[in-house]
FISERO-628896 format. One line per field, with one value per residue (C-alpha): residue number from 0; residue in one letter; x, y, z. Coordinates in nm, 2 decimals. Each point is the difference from the previous one (the first is absolute). Layout:
i <- [NUM; ...]
aa <- [A; ...]
east <- [X; ...]
north <- [Y; ...]
up <- [Z; ...]
! end
This chain:
i <- [0; 1; 2; 3; 4; 5; 6; 7; 8; 9; 10; 11; 12; 13; 14; 15; 16; 17; 18; 19; 20; 21; 22; 23; 24; 25; 26; 27; 28; 29; 30; 31; 32; 33; 34; 35; 36; 37; 38; 39; 40; 41; 42; 43; 44; 45; 46; 47; 48; 49; 50; 51; 52; 53; 54; 55; 56; 57; 58; 59; 60; 61; 62; 63; 64; 65; 66; 67; 68; 69; 70; 71; 72; 73; 74; 75; 76; 77; 78; 79; 80; 81; 82; 83; 84; 85; 86; 87; 88; 89; 90; 91; 92; 93; 94; 95; 96; 97; 98; 99; 100; 101; 102; 103; 104; 105; 106; 107; 108; 109; 110; 111; 112; 113; 114; 115; 116; 117; 118; 119; 120; 121; 122; 123; 124; 125; 126; 127; 128; 129; 130; 131; 132; 133; 134; 135; 136; 137; 138; 139; 140; 141; 142; 143; 144; 145; 146; 147; 148; 149; 150; 151; 152; 153; 154; 155; 156; 157; 158; 159; 160; 161; 162; 163; 164; 165; 166; 167; 168; 169; 170; 171; 172; 173; 174; 175; 176; 177; 178; 179; 180; 181; 182; 183; 184; 185; 186; 187; 188; 189; 190; 191; 192; 193; 194; 195; 196; 197; 198; 199; 200; 201; 202; 203; 204; 205; 206; 207; 208; 209; 210; 211; 212; 213; 214; 215; 216; 217; 218; 219; 220; 221; 222; 223; 224; 225; 226; 227; 228; 229; 230; 231; 232; 233; 234; 235; 236; 237; 238; 239; 240; 241; 242; 243; 244; 245; 246; 247; 248; 249; 250; 251; 252; 253; 254; 255; 256; 257; 258; 259; 260; 261; 262; 263; 264; 265; 266; 267; 268; 269; 270; 271; 272; 273; 274; 275; 276; 277; 278; 279; 280; 281; 282; 283; 284; 285; 286; 287; 288; 289; 290; 291; 292; 293; 294; 295; 296; 297; 298; 299; 300; 301; 302; 303; 304; 305; 306; 307; 308; 309; 310; 311; 312; 313; 314; 315; 316; 317; 318; 319; 320; 321; 322; 323; 324; 325; 326; 327; 328; 329; 330; 331; 332; 333; 334; 335; 336; 337; 338; 339; 340; 341; 342; 343; 344; 345; 346; 347; 348; 349; 350; 351; 352; 353; 354; 355; 356; 357; 358; 359; 360; 361; 362; 363; 364; 365; 366; 367; 368; 369; 370; 371; 372; 373]
aa <- [M; A; K; K; N; K; K; I; K; V; A; F; P; H; M; G; T; I; S; I; A; W; A; S; A; L; R; K; I; G; V; E; P; L; V; P; P; Y; T; S; K; K; T; L; S; I; G; T; K; H; S; P; E; A; I; C; L; P; Y; K; L; I; L; G; N; F; I; E; A; I; E; N; G; A; D; Y; V; A; M; I; T; S; P; G; I; C; R; L; G; E; Y; G; N; N; I; K; T; T; L; A; D; L; G; Y; K; A; N; Y; I; E; F; S; L; Y; D; G; I; K; G; L; Y; R; F; L; V; N; L; T; G; K; N; N; P; I; R; I; I; R; T; I; N; I; V; I; R; K; I; F; A; I; D; E; L; D; T; A; L; A; Y; Y; R; A; R; E; V; K; Q; D; E; A; E; K; N; Y; K; K; A; L; N; L; I; K; T; A; D; R; T; S; D; L; K; K; A; L; K; K; G; L; E; I; I; R; S; T; K; I; D; E; N; K; E; V; L; H; V; D; I; T; G; E; I; F; L; V; N; D; E; F; S; N; Q; Y; I; E; R; E; L; G; R; M; G; V; E; T; R; R; S; L; T; V; S; S; F; I; K; D; A; I; I; P; K; A; F; R; K; G; E; T; H; L; E; R; A; E; R; L; A; K; P; Y; L; M; R; D; I; G; G; D; A; L; E; C; I; S; D; V; A; Y; A; D; E; R; Q; I; D; G; I; I; H; I; S; P; F; T; C; M; P; E; I; M; S; Q; N; I; F; P; A; M; R; E; D; C; E; V; P; I; L; A; L; I; M; D; E; Q; T; G; R; A; G; Y; I; T; R; L; E; A; F; V; D; L; M; R; R; K; K; R; K; A; Q; T; V; N; T; K]
east <- [-0.02; 0.28; -0.08; 0.21; 0.27; -0.08; 0.15; -0.26; 0.07; -0.04; 0.01; 0.03; -0.07; 0.30; 0.11; 0.34; 0.25; -0.20; -0.04; 0.37; -0.06; -0.33; 0.12; 0.29; -0.24; -0.23; 0.28; 0.14; -0.33; -0.04; -0.25; 0.05; 0.00; -0.17; 0.12; -0.25; 0.13; 0.13; -0.26; -0.06; -0.26; -0.17; -0.02; -0.15; -0.24; -0.13; -0.03; -0.18; -0.24; -0.12; 0.02; -0.25; 0.06; 0.08; 0.23; 0.36; 0.29; 0.17; -0.32; -0.02; 0.37; -0.04; -0.31; 0.18; 0.30; -0.23; -0.18; 0.33; 0.13; -0.31; 0.02; 0.36; -0.10; -0.01; -0.20; 0.00; 0.02; 0.11; 0.06; 0.06; -0.30; -0.05; -0.29; -0.10; -0.13; 0.12; -0.15; 0.29; -0.20; -0.28; 0.23; -0.04; -0.38; -0.02; 0.28; -0.14; -0.34; 0.14; 0.22; -0.30; -0.23; 0.27; 0.00; 0.35; 0.05; 0.31; -0.03; 0.06; 0.20; 0.12; 0.22; -0.11; 0.31; -0.07; -0.04; 0.37; 0.25; -0.25; -0.24; 0.27; 0.08; -0.37; -0.02; 0.29; -0.15; -0.34; 0.17; 0.20; -0.22; 0.31; 0.11; 0.38; 0.12; 0.37; -0.06; -0.26; 0.22; 0.29; -0.24; -0.11; 0.36; 0.12; -0.30; 0.05; 0.38; -0.05; -0.24; 0.26; 0.27; -0.19; -0.08; 0.37; 0.07; -0.27; 0.17; 0.34; -0.17; -0.15; 0.34; 0.18; -0.27; -0.01; 0.38; 0.07; 0.21; -0.16; -0.38; -0.17; 0.33; -0.10; -0.33; 0.17; 0.23; -0.30; -0.17; 0.31; 0.00; -0.37; 0.07; 0.25; -0.26; -0.25; 0.20; 0.12; -0.23; 0.22; 0.09; 0.38; -0.05; -0.22; 0.27; 0.25; -0.24; -0.08; 0.37; 0.08; -0.32; 0.10; 0.35; -0.15; -0.21; 0.29; 0.21; -0.22; 0.21; -0.12; 0.06; 0.07; -0.02; -0.34; -0.27; -0.25; -0.34; -0.15; -0.37; -0.21; -0.29; -0.30; -0.37; -0.20; 0.24; -0.08; 0.05; 0.32; 0.16; -0.14; 0.18; -0.26; -0.28; 0.22; 0.12; 0.36; 0.03; 0.33; 0.17; -0.13; 0.12; 0.33; 0.06; -0.07; 0.27; -0.23; 0.08; -0.33; -0.09; -0.32; -0.16; -0.23; 0.18; -0.10; 0.27; -0.13; -0.35; 0.15; 0.18; -0.32; -0.24; 0.20; 0.32; -0.06; 0.07; 0.29; 0.19; -0.05; 0.29; -0.08; -0.32; -0.23; -0.18; -0.33; 0.14; 0.16; -0.33; -0.19; 0.25; 0.04; -0.35; -0.17; 0.00; -0.20; -0.18; -0.09; -0.10; 0.03; -0.25; 0.08; 0.24; 0.34; -0.13; 0.16; 0.34; -0.02; -0.07; 0.30; 0.22; -0.05; 0.10; 0.30; 0.12; -0.02; 0.19; 0.28; 0.00; -0.07; -0.03; -0.36; -0.26; -0.23; -0.33; -0.15; -0.36; -0.26; -0.30; -0.29; 0.21; -0.17; 0.28; 0.25; -0.25; -0.02; 0.39; 0.01; -0.26; 0.22; 0.32; -0.09; -0.03; 0.34; 0.16; -0.03; 0.26; 0.18; 0.20; 0.06; -0.16; -0.28; -0.12; -0.32; -0.06; -0.33; 0.02; -0.26; -0.02; -0.05; 0.32; 0.19; 0.38; 0.08; -0.18; 0.14; 0.36; -0.06; -0.12; 0.31; 0.23; -0.17; 0.03; 0.37; 0.06; -0.18; 0.21; 0.32; -0.07; -0.10; 0.32; 0.23; -0.17; 0.05; 0.37; 0.04; -0.15; 0.22; 0.32; -0.07]
north <- [-0.64; 0.23; 0.25; 0.03; 0.27; 0.09; -0.14; -0.06; 0.12; -0.26; 0.06; -0.25; 0.09; 0.05; -0.27; 0.10; -0.01; -0.23; 0.28; -0.04; -0.35; 0.05; 0.32; -0.20; -0.27; 0.24; 0.18; -0.33; -0.09; 0.34; 0.15; 0.33; -0.04; 0.28; 0.00; 0.18; 0.24; -0.20; -0.07; 0.29; 0.14; 0.15; -0.34; -0.15; 0.29; -0.05; -0.38; 0.03; 0.26; -0.24; -0.33; -0.20; 0.09; -0.35; -0.10; -0.07; 0.25; -0.15; 0.04; 0.37; 0.06; -0.19; 0.19; 0.33; -0.11; -0.08; 0.34; 0.19; -0.21; 0.06; 0.37; -0.01; -0.16; -0.37; -0.20; -0.32; -0.07; -0.35; -0.21; -0.35; -0.17; -0.33; -0.25; -0.15; 0.10; 0.36; 0.34; 0.04; -0.21; 0.27; 0.30; -0.01; 0.02; 0.27; 0.21; -0.02; 0.11; 0.28; 0.14; -0.02; 0.18; 0.27; 0.05; -0.13; -0.16; -0.21; -0.37; -0.24; -0.32; -0.27; -0.30; -0.28; -0.10; -0.37; -0.04; -0.04; 0.07; -0.08; 0.25; 0.27; -0.08; 0.04; 0.32; 0.15; -0.11; 0.15; 0.32; 0.05; -0.17; -0.19; -0.36; 0.02; -0.30; 0.09; 0.36; -0.09; -0.28; 0.25; 0.25; -0.26; -0.09; 0.35; 0.09; -0.31; 0.06; 0.36; -0.09; -0.25; 0.26; 0.27; -0.24; -0.08; 0.37; 0.02; -0.27; 0.18; 0.33; -0.16; -0.13; 0.33; 0.23; -0.18; 0.05; 0.33; 0.27; 0.29; -0.01; -0.06; -0.05; -0.36; 0.12; 0.27; -0.27; -0.23; 0.26; 0.04; -0.38; 0.00; 0.25; -0.24; -0.28; 0.24; 0.07; -0.36; -0.16; -0.29; -0.30; 0.07; 0.36; -0.10; -0.23; 0.28; 0.25; -0.24; -0.06; 0.37; 0.08; -0.24; 0.15; 0.35; -0.12; -0.19; 0.32; 0.13; 0.05; -0.23; -0.09; -0.37; -0.03; 0.16; -0.19; -0.09; -0.16; -0.21; 0.03; -0.17; 0.20; -0.19; 0.07; 0.11; 0.01; 0.35; 0.16; -0.21; 0.13; 0.35; 0.25; 0.27; -0.22; -0.16; 0.35; -0.08; -0.26; -0.15; 0.34; 0.08; -0.34; 0.04; 0.32; -0.19; -0.25; -0.27; -0.21; -0.09; -0.28; -0.01; -0.34; 0.09; 0.14; 0.05; -0.25; -0.26; 0.04; -0.02; -0.32; -0.16; 0.13; 0.07; -0.20; -0.36; -0.26; -0.15; 0.33; 0.07; -0.05; -0.11; 0.02; 0.28; 0.23; -0.17; -0.35; 0.10; 0.15; -0.32; -0.19; 0.23; 0.13; -0.33; -0.04; 0.33; 0.05; -0.30; 0.18; 0.32; 0.25; 0.27; 0.30; -0.07; -0.16; -0.35; 0.16; 0.23; -0.29; -0.19; 0.31; 0.02; -0.37; 0.06; 0.30; -0.20; -0.29; 0.24; 0.17; 0.34; 0.28; 0.09; 0.00; 0.28; -0.07; 0.29; -0.02; 0.24; 0.08; -0.23; -0.26; -0.32; -0.25; 0.20; 0.04; -0.38; -0.01; 0.23; -0.21; -0.31; 0.17; -0.04; -0.38; 0.00; 0.15; -0.34; -0.13; 0.31; 0.24; 0.26; 0.34; 0.11; 0.36; 0.03; 0.33; 0.09; 0.28; 0.23; 0.36; 0.11; -0.16; 0.27; 0.02; 0.09; -0.29; -0.23; 0.09; -0.03; -0.36; -0.08; 0.14; -0.20; -0.32; 0.06; 0.07; -0.32; -0.21; 0.16; -0.07; -0.36; -0.05; 0.14; -0.21; -0.32; 0.10; 0.05; -0.34; -0.17; 0.15; -0.13]
up <- [-2.92; -0.10; -0.28; -0.31; 0.00; 0.35; 0.32; 0.26; 0.35; 0.27; 0.37; 0.29; 0.36; 0.23; 0.25; 0.13; -0.29; -0.23; -0.26; -0.09; -0.12; -0.18; -0.18; -0.15; -0.11; -0.17; -0.18; -0.12; -0.17; -0.16; 0.25; 0.18; 0.37; 0.19; 0.36; 0.21; 0.27; 0.29; 0.26; 0.23; 0.24; -0.30; -0.17; 0.32; 0.03; -0.36; 0.04; 0.34; -0.13; -0.28; 0.19; 0.21; 0.37; 0.12; -0.29; 0.08; -0.03; -0.31; -0.20; 0.09; -0.10; -0.32; -0.10; 0.08; -0.21; -0.29; 0.01; 0.02; -0.29; -0.22; 0.07; -0.12; -0.33; 0.05; -0.27; 0.20; 0.37; 0.08; 0.31; 0.13; 0.15; 0.17; 0.04; 0.33; 0.34; 0.00; -0.11; -0.24; -0.25; 0.02; -0.05; -0.38; -0.03; 0.28; -0.15; -0.36; 0.13; 0.21; -0.29; -0.24; 0.26; 0.03; -0.38; -0.07; -0.34; 0.06; -0.04; 0.28; -0.06; 0.25; 0.02; 0.23; 0.20; 0.02; -0.37; 0.01; -0.27; -0.27; 0.14; 0.01; -0.37; -0.09; 0.19; -0.19; -0.33; 0.08; 0.11; -0.32; -0.25; -0.13; 0.05; -0.02; 0.20; 0.01; 0.10; 0.27; 0.14; 0.03; 0.16; 0.26; 0.06; 0.07; 0.23; 0.21; 0.02; 0.10; 0.28; 0.14; -0.03; 0.18; 0.28; 0.03; 0.03; 0.27; 0.20; -0.02; 0.11; 0.31; 0.11; -0.05; 0.12; 0.34; 0.05; -0.18; 0.18; -0.19; 0.01; -0.34; -0.19; -0.09; -0.14; -0.21; -0.14; -0.06; -0.21; -0.22; -0.04; -0.09; -0.28; -0.15; 0.00; -0.15; -0.31; -0.07; -0.25; -0.12; 0.21; -0.03; 0.10; 0.29; 0.14; -0.02; 0.16; 0.29; 0.07; -0.01; 0.21; 0.27; 0.00; 0.05; 0.30; 0.15; -0.01; 0.29; 0.31; 0.28; 0.36; -0.01; 0.38; 0.03; 0.19; -0.28; 0.04; -0.28; -0.08; -0.27; -0.15; -0.11; -0.07; -0.30; -0.29; -0.12; 0.34; 0.06; -0.33; -0.03; 0.21; -0.01; 0.12; 0.28; 0.10; -0.09; 0.27; -0.12; 0.00; 0.35; 0.13; -0.17; 0.18; 0.32; -0.08; -0.14; -0.31; -0.17; -0.23; -0.20; 0.02; -0.29; -0.31; -0.36; -0.10; 0.23; -0.15; -0.35; 0.10; 0.12; -0.27; -0.32; -0.02; -0.11; 0.26; -0.20; 0.02; 0.37; 0.25; 0.35; 0.20; -0.10; 0.25; -0.07; 0.04; 0.33; 0.10; -0.06; 0.20; 0.31; 0.03; 0.02; 0.38; 0.03; -0.34; -0.21; -0.32; -0.19; 0.12; -0.25; -0.02; 0.15; 0.32; -0.05; -0.08; 0.31; 0.24; -0.15; 0.02; 0.38; 0.03; -0.24; 0.19; 0.33; -0.16; -0.10; 0.34; -0.14; 0.25; -0.11; -0.27; -0.10; -0.17; -0.20; -0.13; -0.14; 0.21; -0.07; -0.19; 0.11; -0.08; 0.21; 0.28; 0.01; 0.01; 0.29; 0.19; -0.05; 0.13; 0.37; -0.05; -0.17; 0.31; 0.17; -0.25; -0.12; 0.22; -0.27; 0.10; -0.24; -0.06; -0.20; -0.18; -0.17; -0.25; -0.16; -0.11; 0.36; 0.14; 0.19; -0.04; 0.36; 0.16; -0.27; 0.07; 0.38; -0.05; -0.21; 0.26; 0.28; -0.20; -0.08; 0.37; 0.09; -0.25; 0.12; 0.37; -0.09; -0.20; 0.27; 0.27; -0.21; -0.06; 0.38; 0.08; -0.27; 0.15; 0.35]
! end
């Protein structure tokens, strides 16, 4: 697909910090990454304007990302898709048709997630027009390692942000650490960058005696990992003294779908989902529903202070999840907050709900501590 003597410009949609990993991959195989402007209200407005009214929020944001990328010179727009009972599998045809109707000439290309590592290899060959096994394997290696490194930084950020003395210091240090990961395109450099990045985050001054709550965040994977679409929920909770943990991460998805079974360590998220969700949901019904049900059971098993379920408006698999949660309360004591997001979600009411949930968890925790001391 690549033209001779000209590097094609390829854009992916944003989903949190994923652009750092895919940009490295594209550079390594000789393709120029075009990172569209980070998702904003303008992006959402563009995507909403050209989307079906009842389609879910991630679709609108992805379409907005693509339109902004094409207007900035992208030759190709590419994304990960997935088969199964979810509208994600229909994104491709709808997006291609919409872009063509709007008169945009950029090509659309996609990689089906559950084609595994072989599918990822074919995707890179098709994108570049070259079959260089050593180069492509090195590319796959660095992109996977970067995703895991970024998730490790995210975990460190969650710990320090909930305990920091000076508000937003941990996040400032995290951004410095991300820049180190961004520029490391060799395995040896990445290891050094991760080590240095963690040191920077750990330099954040914290109050080790602070009362901290622990909350798992689950739901539709795009909303869980994309801070714009979830209205910076982890930052807001961190400011309230809550340490967050994403139950759904890009690295957990990679571990399930891309990394061969022989190279995996421990139980994957999907394997745990199939084990813990069975009493409430016997089979996969699409999207991330099976994982979300198991995440509630897993949070309760670990006696976490609470779990927040985030889903896009009209997402049927997550609507099914939320309808199963009441039945789970017979066995699970963990408090659950369900948040439904779309382009109309107001920030003030959203923050009020978070504050009320944090207050509920804190009172519940203090009551339990009082009972245990008697």
